[in-house]
C-alpha positions, 0 to 999 in steps of 0.5 A, a space after each residue: 763314796 766322797 770318803 773314799 775318793 779322798 781316801 785314795 787321792 790321799 794315798 796316792 799322795 803320799 806313796 807316789 808324790 810326797 818324799 820323806 825329807 828329815 825334819 823337825 817333826 818326824 814322819 808319821 808311822 801310818 799301819 794300813 787297814 789291809 795290814 802291813 806297810 802300803 796304802 794309806 787307808 785307816 778310818 781316822 786318816 793321818 795316823 797318830 801322828 797326824 791326829 796329834 798334830 791336828 789336835 795341837 795346832 787346829 785348822 790352818 786357817 786360824 794358824 798364829 805366826 808363831 804356829 806357822 813358824 813352828 811348822 816351816 820344819 815339818 816333813 812333807 810326810 807330816 804335812 799330809 799327815 796333818 792335812 789327812 787328819 784335818 780331812 777326817 775332822 771335817 768328814 766328821 763335821 759333815 756326818 754330824 751335820 747330817 745327823 742333826 739335820 735328819 734329826 730336826 727333819 724327824 722332829 719337825 715334819 714327823 718323818 726322817 729325811 732320809 733312813 738308816 745309813 747302816 741299813 742302806 749299805 746293808 741292802 746295798 751289799 746284799 744287792 751287789 751279791 756280797 756273801 757277807 752283807 753285814 761285814 768285810 767282803 773280798 772282791 776277786 777279779 770282779 767275782 765275790 769270794 765265799 770263805 764259808 764260815 771263815 769271814 773275813 775280819 778286822 782285828 787289831 785294825 788288820 783286814 784278815 782272810 783264812 789261809 786255807 780258804 784264800 789260796 784254795 780260792 786261788 786254785 792251790 792245794 792246802 796242807 797241814 803237817 807238822 805245824 806248817 800250813 803249805 799251800 802248793 800250785 800245780 806250777 810248782 809255787 809254795 806258800 808256807 807258814 810255821 805255826 807260831 812263826 810271823 814270817 810268811 815264805 814262798 818261792 818265785 822259780 828258784 827265788 825264795 821270798 819272805 814277809 813279816 805278817 805279825 802274829 798270826 790269828 787263830 780262830 777255832 783252829 783256822 789261821 788267819 792272815 793279813 790280806 795283803 800279806 796273803 795276796 802278794 805272793 800271788 802277785 795281786 793288786 789290793 784296793 780297800 773300798 772303805 765305803 762298802 767295806 770291800 777288798 778288791 784283789 785283781 790279777 791283772 795278768 790273768 785278765 789279760 789272758 783270759 780277754 785275749 783268749 777270745 780275740 785271737 784273730 782281731 790280735 793277729 791283725 793288730 800284730 800285722 798292722 804295722 808295716 814300717 821297719 824299724 830302722 827304715 827311713 819313710 818320706 810321707 804325704 798326709 792330708 785331711 779335709 773336713 767340711 761343715 754345712 748348716 742347712 737354712 731355709 733359703 740357703 745352707 752355709 759351709 765352712 771347711 777345714 783342711 790339713 796337709 803334711 809332709 815329712 821324713 820319719 824313721 819306721 820306730 817313730 823315734 826320729 822325725 821331720 815333718 811339717 804341717 799346713 792349716 787352711 781354714 775357711 769359716 765360709 758362710 759360717 763366719 757370722 754364726 760361729 764368731 757373732 758372740 765371740 770377742 773380735 780377737 778370737 774372730 781374728 785369730 781364726 782368720 790367721 790360722 788359714 794358712 798356718 804352718 808348723 815344723 817339727 824335728 825330733 830326736 827320741 834318743 837324744 831326747 831333743 825336741 824342736 818345733 817352730 810355727 808361723 804363729 806368732 808372727 814375732 817368732 816366725 823363724 825362731 825354733 823353740 827347744 826342748 833338749 837333753 830328755 831321752 824318750 824311754 824305749 817302746 817295749 816290743 811286746 805286741 799290742 793286744 785287746 788285753 793289754 790295751 783294756 788293762 791299761 785303761 782299767 788298771 788304776 787306783 780309785 773306787 772299783 764300784 764306780 766303774 773301775 777293775 776287773 768287773 768294768 774291764 770284764 763288761 767292756 770285753 764282753 761288749 767288744 766281743 759283741 762286735 769282734 770276737 772270734 766268733 764273729 770272725 771268718 778266716 781263710 788260709 792258702 799258703 802264706 795268704 789269709 783272709 779275715 772277713 767279718 760282717 755285722 748287722 743290728 740283728 747279729 749284734 743284738 743277738 750276740 749280746 743276747 747270748 753273752 748275758 748282756 741284755 735282760 734276756 738272751 732270747 732271741 724274741 726278746 732281743 729282737 723286742 729290745 732292738 726294736 729302737 736301735 739304730 740300724 747298724 751295718 759293719 764289715 772288715 776284711 783284711 788280707 795277711 801275707 805271712 805276718 804282715 797286713 797287705 790290705 784292709 777294708 772297713 765300712 761302717 753305717 749307722 742309721 737312727 731315726 727320730 725326730 731328726 734322723 742321722 746317718 753316720 758313715 766311715 770307710 778306710 782303705 789300706 794297701 800296703 802303707 798307703 792308707 785313706 779313709 772317709 767320714 759323713 755325718 748327717 741330719 736330715 734336717 740339721 746339716 752334715 759333716 764331712 770328712 776325708 783323709 790319706 796317708 802315702 809313704 814310701 821308703 827312702 834313703 834321705 837322711 832326717 834332719 832332726 835339729 834346726 840347721 847352725 844359722 837358725 835362731 834357737 830358744 828354750 821353750 820356758 824362754 819362749 813361753 815366758 816372752 809370750 806371757 804364757 807363764 
């Protein structure tokens, strides 16, 4: 796993960070293990050029001054190919160490320290349900793909999949006529490969596309393609897990749609939640209070924090003038909190009481300004970040599917919790609480009311039915919930047309144990105003209580998005340098 992670990091650097530059040493020509150009995932990192550079120069720490001068003209890609090759040699040394240690241990103690890794991997692949435990496997949107006797294979450093089996798994009808293989979908999309041709052709609507795939590999009359090339017409993301020899194919659009089909009611509430008009200016008042109490035998010690804010903002969030004031009182907890801290830490927290922050922003112009009462030397000085316009936020509605795909759509080791499988499992747990089957919806004209009530029992029953517990039966569910916390959750939301007019949420969680704990949350919303509370109480330790409130009303006032003409303004970097922060 360590090696796979390093491979992915190296690939990310090479693709997203390193820019090709002219240099004395040419950039290495690295071939993707999955076929074609793209992510660098090869057994020996750095490619032939990187291996040659490392062979000639050796470890960087042992370079002579003459070698350092020679390498000064290398391109960035050449440098990173060298480091990739260096890493391969380092891992080879680690592997040799592991083998030598295991051999010595077996000789000295009469049994190996650990078993054969290849045998372990074979067992792991079988446990994971791979159709080819001793070969290359393809995981498509979290599901293993079985190509029958036409298993994926590596030929000349390329991972290949059968044309027919691959596209039939994608829902296409595959035909062979007059020397041409054709895969056709119901929407009219077609992928073709002619006999003896090294070009894969397909259409996206009326647009025709093609890609060089090299000479097709044929075995027992079956045509094989590089998996990355085969996946490109379908818009699939392709990742390679070198440790398990797995190709991960992910169709994020289809996953998003699949998730959203199970959360239509919640998505409707998310779409209705924004009550702000983009071009309207609002005046807002915000408050947040938090207090903590530590129980003692003779007395209880309490500390408190209060944050208040006021200001103007535009409904689209791209213009802002706001001020925040913080009040902090360590109270009876001061001695406990700062007993082991340096004096300057305690003094800093004392200064935070009454601290003030002002912020002004114009996202269209790319200007951001702030000033604070701390540090005292710059109390009246605005700090500026200018000339960096922020891109417009897409007007696409926020959905559960888009949120989850944004969370999980990232490179990395899918077997470590990323990718389609992790997304699908997370969506199932969310479905237990907020899936469509849990809502009761009533409609009358323009008025729609959504209600939802959950308890530990209903949550457990739903989790069992979705296969998230070991057994889906009610009896097994009740048994599994024997030590579960007591949960109650309710939600009521009312919409007029496509706008949320009011909402109420209540959550209570009670956990028994050596120190019973109760957690409660309430949220209330009425139009553009909202408020809420939270409480966390340990019966014998203490408690934390919080409350917040936001009130917003439309106004005709203009938003000052920049300091006044007579105000002192300094650039951010100057401010950081003068404070010795950089």
